MIDOSE-1310 file (N, C-alpha, C; in nm, 2 decimals, decimal comma, always signed):
residues 127
mpgh	+13,93/+13,40/+10,26/+13,80/+13,34/+10,23/+13,77/+13,23/+10,31; +13,67/+13,22/+10,37/+13,61/+13,14/+10,48/+13,62/+12,98/+10,43; +13,65/+12,91/+10,48/+13,65/+12,72/+10,45/+13,46/+12,71/+10,46; +13,46/+12,58/+10,44/+13,33/+12,54/+10,49/+13,27/+12,55/+10,64
gekl	+13,17/+12,59/+10,65/+13,15/+12,59/+10,81/+13,22/+12,72/+10,92; +13,28/+12,80/+10,85/+13,37/+12,91/+10,92/+13,24/+12,99/+10,87; +13,31/+13,09/+10,95/+13,20/+13,25/+10,97/+13,26/+13,31/+10,90; +13,18/+13,43/+10,83/+13,24/+13,53/+10,77/+13,29/+13,64/+10,90
prrk	+13,40/+13,73/+10,83/+13,42/+13,82/+10,90/+13,32/+13,90/+10,92; +13,31/+13,97/+11,10/+13,22/+14,09/+11,13/+13,20/+14,20/+11,09; +13,25/+14,23/+10,98/+13,20/+14,34/+10,88/+13,10/+14,28/+10,76; +13,15/+14,15/+10,73/+13,04/+14,11/+10,59/+12,90/+14,08/+10,65
eqai	+12,92/+14,04/+10,78/+12,80/+13,98/+10,89/+12,73/+14,08/+10,90; +12,76/+14,21/+10,92/+12,71/+14,35/+10,91/+12,64/+14,38/+10,80; +12,71/+14,38/+10,71/+12,68/+14,40/+10,53/+12,57/+14,33/+10,51; +12,56/+14,18/+10,51/+12,43/+14,09/+10,47/+12,31/+14,20/+10,58
sall	+12,31/+14,20/+10,70/+12,18/+14,23/+10,77/+12,20/+14,42/+10,70; +12,27/+14,47/+10,67/+12,24/+14,62/+10,61/+12,15/+14,60/+10,47; +12,22/+14,46/+10,41/+12,14/+14,45/+10,29/+11,98/+14,40/+10,32; +11,97/+14,35/+10,43/+11,81/+14,27/+10,45/+11,79/+14,38/+10,51
lhat	+11,78/+14,48/+10,58/+11,72/+14,61/+10,62/+11,69/+14,72/+10,55; +11,81/+14,74/+10,43/+11,77/+14,87/+10,34/+11,69/+14,84/+10,21; +11,65/+14,91/+10,19/+11,55/+14,90/+10,02/+11,67/+14,88/+9,94; +11,81/+14,95/+9,93/+11,86/+14,96/+9,81/+12,00/+14,97/+9,84
lsea	+12,08/+14,90/+9,76/+12,24/+14,88/+9,78/+12,28/+15,01/+9,85; +12,26/+15,11/+9,77/+12,33/+15,26/+9,82/+12,27/+15,29/+9,95; +12,16/+15,25/+9,98/+12,13/+15,25/+10,13/+12,18/+15,16/+10,26; +12,22/+15,06/+10,19/+12,29/+14,94/+10,27/+12,46/+15,03/+10,30
atal	+12,50/+15,04/+10,17/+12,64/+15,08/+10,20/+12,66/+15,21/+10,31; +12,58/+15,31/+10,30/+12,57/+15,44/+10,35/+12,55/+15,40/+10,53; +12,46/+15,30/+10,54/+12,44/+15,23/+10,69/+12,57/+15,19/+10,72; +12,63/+15,08/+10,68/+12,74/+15,03/+10,66/+12,86/+15,11/+10,69
avde	+12,85/+15,22/+10,61/+12,97/+15,33/+10,62/+13,07/+15,26/+10,48; +13,07/+15,17/+10,39/+13,13/+15,15/+10,29/+13,10/+15,20/+10,18; +13,22/+15,20/+10,07/+13,17/+15,22/+9,95/+13,07/+15,15/+9,88; +12,94/+15,19/+9,81/+12,86/+15,07/+9,74/+12,96/+14,99/+9,66
stlr	+13,05/+15,00/+9,61/+13,17/+14,93/+9,50/+13,20/+14,83/+9,59; +13,23/+14,83/+9,75/+13,24/+14,71/+9,80/+13,17/+14,59/+9,81; +13,05/+14,65/+9,84/+12,92/+14,55/+9,84/+12,88/+14,49/+9,68; +12,91/+14,58/+9,62/+12,89/+14,53/+9,48/+13,00/+14,40/+9,47
rwlr	+13,12/+14,44/+9,49/+13,25/+14,33/+9,46/+13,22/+14,20/+9,56; +13,17/+14,24/+9,67/+13,18/+14,11/+9,81/+13,04/+14,00/+9,71; +12,94/+14,11/+9,66/+12,81/+14,03/+9,60/+12,87/+13,99/+9,47; +12,95/+14,02/+9,41/+12,98/+13,96/+9,26/+13,10/+13,85/+9,25
edta	+13,21/+13,89/+9,35/+13,32/+13,79/+9,36/+13,33/+13,71/+9,48; +13,29/+13,74/+9,59/+13,32/+13,68/+9,77/+13,20/+13,52/+9,73; +13,22/+13,42/+9,73/+13,14/+13,34/+9,68/+13,10/+13,31/+9,84; +13,15/+13,32/+9,95/+13,12/+13,30/+10,10/+13,01/+13,36/+10,12
fqta	+13,04/+13,56/+10,09/+12,92/+13,63/+10,08/+12,80/+13,61/+10,01; +12,84/+13,57/+9,92/+12,70/+13,49/+9,83/+12,62/+13,41/+9,92; +12,67/+13,31/+9,93/+12,60/+13,23/+9,99/+12,56/+13,22/+10,11; +12,67/+13,34/+10,22/+12,57/+13,34/+10,31/+12,42/+13,45/+10,28
yrda	+12,43/+13,55/+10,20/+12,32/+13,62/+10,18/+12,23/+13,57/+10,17; +12,26/+13,52/+10,06/+12,14/+13,41/+10,02/+12,06/+13,30/+10,13; +12,12/+13,23/+10,20/+12,12/+13,21/+10,32/+12,01/+13,27/+10,44; +12,06/+13,38/+10,41/+11,97/+13,52/+10,49/+11,88/+13,57/+10,42
rrav	+11,86/+13,54/+10,33/+11,76/+13,58/+10,25/+11,66/+13,51/+10,28; +11,70/+13,38/+10,25/+11,63/+13,26/+10,24/+11,54/+13,24/+10,37; +11,63/+13,26/+10,51/+11,57/+13,23/+10,63/+11,48/+13,41/+10,68; +11,49/+13,48/+10,58/+11,38/+13,56/+10,62/+11,26/+13,53/+10,55
vqha	+11,27/+13,51/+10,40/+11,14/+13,45/+10,38/+11,07/+13,31/+10,46; +11,14/+13,24/+10,50/+11,09/+13,11/+10,55/+11,03/+13,15/+10,66; +11,09/+13,28/+10,77/+11,00/+13,31/+10,85/+10,90/+13,41/+10,81; +10,89/+13,45/+10,73/+10,76/+13,57/+10,67/+10,65/+13,40/+10,63
iaqv	+10,69/+13,33/+10,55/+10,59/+13,21/+10,54/+10,55/+13,14/+10,67; +10,64/+13,12/+10,73/+10,59/+13,07/+10,90/+10,46/+13,18/+10,97; +10,52/+13,28/+10,95/+10,38/+13,36/+11,04/+10,28/+13,40/+10,91; +10,27/+13,40/+10,80/+10,16/+13,35/+10,72/+10,11/+13,22/+10,74
qrvt	+10,14/+13,12/+10,75/+10,09/+12,97/+10,82/+10,02/+12,99/+10,93; +10,08/+13,04/+11,03/+10,02/+13,09/+11,13/+9,85/+13,16/+11,11; +9,86/+13,21/+11,03/+9,71/+13,27/+11,04/+9,63/+13,22/+10,90; +9,65/+13,11/+10,84/+9,59/+13,05/+10,74/+9,47/+13,02/+10,83
geav	+9,45/+12,96/+10,95/+9,28/+12,91/+11,00/+9,22/+13,04/+10,96; +9,27/+13,16/+11,04/+9,22/+13,29/+11,05/+9,14/+13,29/+10,90; +9,23/+13,29/+10,80/+9,19/+13,37/+10,65/+9,11/+13,25/+10,62; +9,08/+13,15/+10,64/+8,97/+13,05/+10,59/+8,83/+13,08/+10,67
etlr	+8,87/+13,08/+10,77/+8,72/+13,13/+10,84/+8,69/+13,24/+10,82; +8,73/+13,35/+10,79/+8,73/+13,51/+10,70/+8,66/+13,47/+10,60; +8,71/+13,37/+10,47/+8,64/+13,36/+10,33/+8,48/+13,30/+10,37; +8,52/+13,19/+10,48/+8,39/+13,15/+10,49/+8,24/+13,17/+10,55
tvmq	+8,31/+13,33/+10,65/+8,18/+13,39/+10,72/+8,15/+13,45/+10,57; +8,26/+13,55/+10,48/+8,20/+13,62/+10,40/+8,13/+13,52/+10,31; +8,16/+13,44/+10,27/+8,08/+13,31/+10,17/+7,96/+13,29/+10,23; +7,91/+13,27/+10,34/+7,80/+13,25/+10,38/+7,71/+13,36/+10,46
dses	+7,76/+13,45/+10,45/+7,66/+13,59/+10,48/+7,60/+13,64/+10,40; +7,49/+13,59/+10,39/+7,39/+13,66/+10,29/+7,41/+13,80/+10,26; +7,40/+13,90/+10,40/+7,44/+14,04/+10,37/+7,56/+14,12/+10,30; +7,64/+13,99/+10,30/+7,77/+14,03/+10,20/+7,72/+14,05/+10,03
pasa	+7,79/+14,13/+9,99/+7,74/+14,18/+9,90/+7,78/+14,04/+9,75; +7,74/+14,01/+9,67/+7,73/+13,89/+9,57/+7,85/+13,85/+9,54; +7,93/+13,95/+9,51/+8,06/+13,96/+9,48/+8,17/+13,92/+9,57; +8,12/+13,94/+9,66/+8,22/+13,94/+9,79/+8,21/+13,77/+9,83
rvsa	+8,09/+13,71/+9,82/+8,05/+13,58/+9,84/+8,16/+13,49/+9,73; +8,10/+13,55/+9,64/+8,17/+13,47/+9,52/+8,32/+13,48/+9,52; +8,34/+13,58/+9,51/+8,52/+13,58/+9,53/+8,58/+13,49/+9,68; +8,46/+13,46/+9,76/+8,55/+13,42/+9,88/+8,52/+13,22/+9,85
akti	+8,40/+13,25/+9,78/+8,37/+13,09/+9,71/+8,46/+13,06/+9,62; +8,52/+13,13/+9,54/+8,68/+13,10/+9,45/+8,76/+13,07/+9,51; +8,77/+13,15/+9,63/+8,95/+13,16/+9,65/+8,92/+13,00/+9,72; +8,82/+12,98/+9,79/+8,85/+12,86/+9,86/+8,85/+12,77/+9,75
leta	+8,76/+12,73/+9,68/+8,74/+12,66/+9,53/+8,90/+12,61/+9,50; +8,96/+12,74/+9,44/+9,10/+12,73/+9,38/+9,25/+12,69/+9,53; +9,20/+12,73/+9,61/+9,30/+12,70/+9,70/+9,28/+12,51/+9,74; +9,15/+12,50/+9,72/+9,17/+12,34/+9,76/+9,22/+12,22/+9,64
lksi	+9,16/+12,29/+9,52/+9,23/+12,25/+9,37/+9,38/+12,20/+9,39; +9,43/+12,36/+9,42/+9,59/+12,36/+9,44/+9,65/+12,23/+9,51; +9,56/+12,25/+9,65/+9,63/+12,14/+9,73/+9,61/+11,97/+9,68; +9,51/+11,95/+9,58/+9,50/+11,85/+9,55/+9,62/+11,82/+9,47
eidd	+9,64/+11,91/+9,39/+9,73/+11,91/+9,24/+9,89/+11,89/+9,30; +9,91/+11,98/+9,45/+10,03/+11,95/+9,53/+10,04/+11,79/+9,54; +9,94/+11,72/+9,65/+9,93/+11,59/+9,68/+9,93/+11,51/+9,56; +9,94/+11,55/+9,43/+9,95/+11,44/+9,34/+10,06/+11,47/+9,26
lear	+10,14/+11,56/+9,29/+10,26/+11,62/+9,24/+10,36/+11,53/+9,31; +10,33/+11,54/+9,45/+10,42/+11,44/+9,55/+10,43/+11,36/+9,56; +10,27/+11,25/+9,51/+10,28/+11,10/+9,46/+10,37/+11,09/+9,35; +10,34/+11,14/+9,24/+10,42/+11,10/+9,15/+10,58/+11,12/+9,15
maal	+10,61/+11,23/+9,22/+10,73/+11,20/+9,26/+10,83/+11,10/+9,36; +10,74/+11,07/+9,44/+10,77/+10,93/+9,54/+10,80/+10,85/+9,46; +10,68/+10,81/+9,37/+10,68/+10,70/+9,30/+10,83/+10,73/+9,21; +10,81/+10,78/+9,13/+10,94/+10,82/+9,03/+11,06/+10,81/+9,12
ealg	+11,09/+10,87/+9,25/+11,21/+10,81/+9,34/+11,22/+10,67/+9,37; +11,10/+10,61/+9,39/+11,10/+10,46/+9,45/+11,17/+10,38/+9,32; +11,12/+10,42/+9,17/+11,21/+10,37/+9,06/+11,32/+10,40/+9,02; +11,41/+10,50/+9,10/+11,50/+10,51/+9,03/+11,54/+10,65/+8,96
tlp	+11,43/+10,69/+8,92/+11,41/+10,77/+8,82/+11,48/+10,90/+8,87; +11,43/+10,95/+8,98/+11,50/+11,06/+9,03/+11,59/+11,08/+9,14; +11,65/+11,13/+9,19/+11,80/+11,15/+9,28/+11,73/+11,13/+9,38
């Protein structure tokens, strides 16, 4: 088993890629030409494999989030356009306005939570 900072064997790296690319464990095993039970065992028993797989999944999600963040301005412009277009159906204008308001409120809530957490950390209440 690899120690901290060591790479997984090539076959296990390929297995992680297969797991990320295929919809099911069975499909990943077939693509990798290994028995499905091997993948299940690695996922269940191999801590280094579990960690590497979790890190790879996290990286995929972070990449997706970055893509979403890049088009956030366009999304806001679309909502604003629909909301201000008197030719748009009233339901679409209301929906756009509601989305804008809900997002603004969530942003304030997050800012408030961050401020509270910073205050608690400053008091030494949080790690």
